[in-house]
C-alpha positions in Angstrom: 19.2 -35.6 4.9 16.1 -34.0 6.5 13.3 -33.3 4.0 12.6 -29.6 3.8 9.2 -28.2 4.8 7.2 -26.8 1.8 4.8 -24.1 2.8 1.6 -23.6 0.7 0.1 -20.2 1.0 -3.4 -19.7 -0.4 -6.0 -16.9 -0.3 -9.2 -15.8 -1.9 -7.5 -12.5 -2.5 -3.9 -11.7 -3.3 -2.4 -13.7 -0.5 0.2 -11.1 0.6 -0.8 -11.4 4.3 -0.4 -15.1 4.5 2.8 -15.1 2.5 4.2 -12.4 4.8 3.4 -14.5 7.9 5.0 -17.5 6.2 8.2 -15.7 5.5 8.3 -14.0 8.9 7.9 -17.4 10.6 10.2 -19.5 8.4 13.1 -17.0 8.6 13.4 -18.0 12.3 14.6 -21.5 11.2 17.7 -22.8 9.4 17.2 -22.2 5.6 18.2 -25.9 5.1 15.0 -26.9 6.9 12.6 -24.7 4.9 11.7 -25.4 1.3 9.7 -23.3 -1.2 6.8 -21.0 -0.3 4.1 -21.7 -2.9 1.5 -18.9 -3.2 -1.9 -19.4 -4.7 -4.0 -16.2 -5.1 -7.7 -15.8 -5.8 -8.7 -19.3 -4.8 -12.5 -19.4 -4.9 -13.5 -22.9 -5.9 -13.3 -26.2 -4.0 -11.6 -28.0 -6.9 -8.7 -25.5 -6.6 -8.3 -26.5 -2.9 -8.3 -30.2 -3.9 -5.5 -29.6 -6.4 -3.4 -27.6 -3.9 -3.9 -30.2 -1.1 -3.1 -33.0 -3.5 0.2 -31.3 -4.6 1.1 -30.6 -1.0 0.5 -34.3 0.0 3.6 -35.3 -2.1 5.9 -33.3 0.1 6.5 -32.6 3.8 4.2 -29.6 3.9 2.0 -27.2 5.8 -0.7 -24.9 4.5 -1.3 -21.3 5.6 -4.5 -19.8 4.4 -6.6 -16.6 4.5 -10.1 -17.6 3.3 -13.1 -15.4 4.0 -16.0 -17.9 3.4 -16.6 -20.3 6.2 -17.5 -23.1 3.8 -14.2 -22.8 2.0 -12.2 -22.7 5.3 -14.0 -25.8 6.7 -13.6 -27.7 3.4 -9.9 -27.0 3.2 -9.3 -28.0 6.9 -11.2 -31.3 6.3 -9.3 -32.1 3.0 -5.9 -31.3 4.6 -6.7 -33.4 7.6 -7.5 -36.4 5.3 -4.0 -36.0 3.9 -2.4 -35.5 7.3 -1.4 -32.0 6.4 -1.4 -29.2 9.0 -3.5 -26.3 7.7 -3.4 -23.0 9.6 -6.1 -20.3 9.4 -3.9 -17.1 9.6 -6.8 -14.7 10.3 -9.1 -17.0 12.2 -7.9 -16.5 15.8 -7.7 -12.7 15.3 -11.2 -12.5 13.8 -12.6 -14.7 16.5 -11.2 -12.5 19.3 -12.4 -9.3 17.5 -15.8 -10.8 17.1 -16.0 -11.3 20.9 -14.6 -7.9 21.8 -16.8 -6.0 19.3 -19.8 -8.1 19.9 -20.4 -8.1 16.2 -20.0 -10.4 13.2 -17.2 -10.0 10.6 -18.2 -8.9 7.1 -16.8 -12.0 5.4 -16.2 -9.9 2.2 -13.5 -11.1 -0.1 -10.9 -8.5 -1.2 -11.4 -5.9 1.6 -7.6 -5.8 2.2 -7.0 -5.2 -1.5 -9.6 -2.4 -1.5 -7.8 -0.8 1.5 -4.5 -0.9 -0.3 -6.1 0.6 -3.4 -7.5 3.4 -1.3 -4.1 4.0 0.3 -2.4 4.4 -3.0 -5.2 6.7 -4.3 -4.6 8.8 -1.3 -0.9 9.0 -1.9 -1.5 9.9 -5.5 -3.9 12.7 -4.4 -1.4 14.1 -2.0 1.4 14.1 -4.6 -1.0 15.8 -7.0 -1.8 18.5 -4.4 1.9 19.2 -3.8 2.7 19.2 -7.5 -0.1 21.7 -8.4 0.0 23.8 -5.3 -0.1 27.6 -5.7 -0.5 27.6 -9.5 2.9 25.9 -10.1 1.6 24.3 -13.2 -1.7 25.3 -14.8 -2.0 22.0 -16.6 -3.2 20.6 -13.2 -6.4 22.5 -13.7 -7.5 20.1 -16.4 -6.6 17.0 -14.4 -8.0 18.1 -11.0 -11.2 16.9 -9.4 -11.5 20.4 -7.8 -9.8 23.7 -8.4 -9.5 26.1 -5.5 -9.2 29.8 -6.5 -8.6 32.7 -4.2 -6.3 35.6 -3.1 -3.5 35.1 -0.6 -4.4 33.7 2.8 -7.8 32.1 2.0 -6.6 28.7 3.1 -6.0 27.3 -0.4 -3.0 25.1 0.4 -4.2 23.6 3.7 -7.6 22.9 2.1 -5.9 21.2 -0.9 -3.9 18.9 1.5 -6.9 18.1 3.7 -9.0 17.2 0.6 -6.1 15.1 -0.7 -6.4 13.0 2.4 -9.9 12.4 1.3 -8.6 11.0 -2.1 -9.6 14.2 -3.9 -7.2 15.6 -6.5 -7.0 19.4 -5.9 -5.0 22.1 -7.5 -5.2 25.7 -6.3 -4.7 29.0 -8.1 -3.6 32.2 -6.4 -5.3 35.4 -7.6 -3.3 38.5 -8.1 -4.9 41.5 -9.9 -1.8 42.2 -11.9 -1.5 38.6 -13.1 -3.8 37.0 -15.7 -5.4 33.8 -14.5 -4.6 30.6 -16.5 -6.7 30.2 -19.6 -7.4 26.6 -18.4 -9.8 28.0 -15.8 -12.2 28.8 -18.6 -11.8 25.4 -20.2 -13.3 23.3 -17.3 -16.8 23.1 -15.9 -17.6 25.8 -13.3 -18.8 22.9 -11.1 -15.1 21.9 -10.6 -14.1 25.4 -9.4 -14.5 26.7 -5.8 -13.9 30.4 -5.1 -12.4 31.1 -1.7 -12.7 34.5 0.0 -12.2 36.0 3.5 -13.3 39.0 5.5 -11.1 42.1 5.0 -10.3 42.6 8.7 -9.4 38.9 9.1 -7.1 39.1 6.0 -5.5 42.2 7.4 -4.8 40.5 10.7 -3.5 37.3 9.1 -1.3 39.1 6.6 0.2 41.4 9.3 1.1 38.4 11.4 2.6 36.7 8.3 4.8 39.7 7.6 6.0 39.7 11.2 6.9 36.0 11.0 8.9 36.8 7.9 10.7 39.7 9.6 9.2 42.2 7.2 7.6 45.6 7.8 3.9 45.4 8.6 3.4 48.6 6.6 3.9 46.5 3.4 1.3 46.8 0.6 0.6 43.1 1.3 -1.3 43.9 4.5 -2.6 47.3 3.4 -6.4 47.5 3.7 -6.9 49.3 0.4 -4.9 46.6 -1.3 -6.9 43.9 0.4 -10.2 45.4 -0.7 -8.9 45.8 -4.3 -7.9 42.1 -4.3 -11.2 41.0 -2.9 -13.1 43.0 -5.5 -11.0 41.5 -8.3 -11.6 38.0 -7.0 -15.3 38.4 -6.7 -15.6 39.8 -10.2 -13.6 36.7 -11.4 -15.9 34.3 -9.4 -18.9 35.9 -11.1 -17.3 35.5 -14.5 -16.4 31.9 -13.8 -19.9 31.2 -12.4 -18.5 29.2 -9.5 -19.6 28.7 -5.9 -17.9 30.9 -3.4 -17.1 30.0 0.3 -16.1 32.6 2.9 -13.5 30.9 5.1 -13.2 33.6 7.7 -15.2 31.9 10.5 -14.7 28.3 9.4 -12.2 25.6 10.4 -10.4 23.8 7.5 -12.6 20.7 8.3 -15.8 22.7 8.0 -14.8 24.3 4.7 -13.6 20.9 3.3 -17.0 19.4 4.3 -18.8 22.1 2.3 -16.6 21.4 -0.7 -17.2 17.7 -0.4 -20.9 18.3 -0.3 -20.7 20.4 -3.4 -18.7 17.6 -5.2 -21.3 15.0 -4.1 -24.2 17.2 -5.3 -22.6 17.8 -8.7 -22.1 14.1 -9.2 -25.9 13.5 -9.1 
């Protein structure tokens, strides 16, 4: 009976990349030919390499590794060769080619892939947060948010919330309506976390009129009435003054520009 090939996967990080490659490759062969895939994560010392190579030497084995430090890679390759074990650097050929194409040196920092994954999940969490606490759905989000956007209808609250979420910033937004009391939570957080959004009356009139058309409603609705718009703006600015929060006029700004201003305010407040 043919001895199965044992695959030893090791990494100075989690080792998911090397294990994925091992599984993707071994699945192309008869299961009776492939043995276990042993994964060793966070390998950072030479004695760990010695132990893995020693264990692998008792079986028909191969080693697949992702090690950032040149010294560790070279040491493993040498020790494996002494035991007549094939050791494959999973990232080496790719990094070598990228080094040539970019005409630069790799960072050689351990855990960059893990950091990238963490950032991805933080981004997903921020997006889910923005959706959950959009348009004042749940005022409890005010206490949990990094930033709270406050403004009357059509001041770009939702698109800004989503854009900032892609920057890993947790945002909730609160619509302002003169007839509806604002959530008490707005007065329980620092004014530094609140951003007031406003717009020019004529721009609001134009946007709201188009909005009514899109919805198949009469453009003579109070929603687009100039007197109503001016009343809403006055109410909003009085509240902004009461909250002592910074105010941004979005009328002539792209979402990216407004988001950049907000990011600058956040950065400034952190210092």
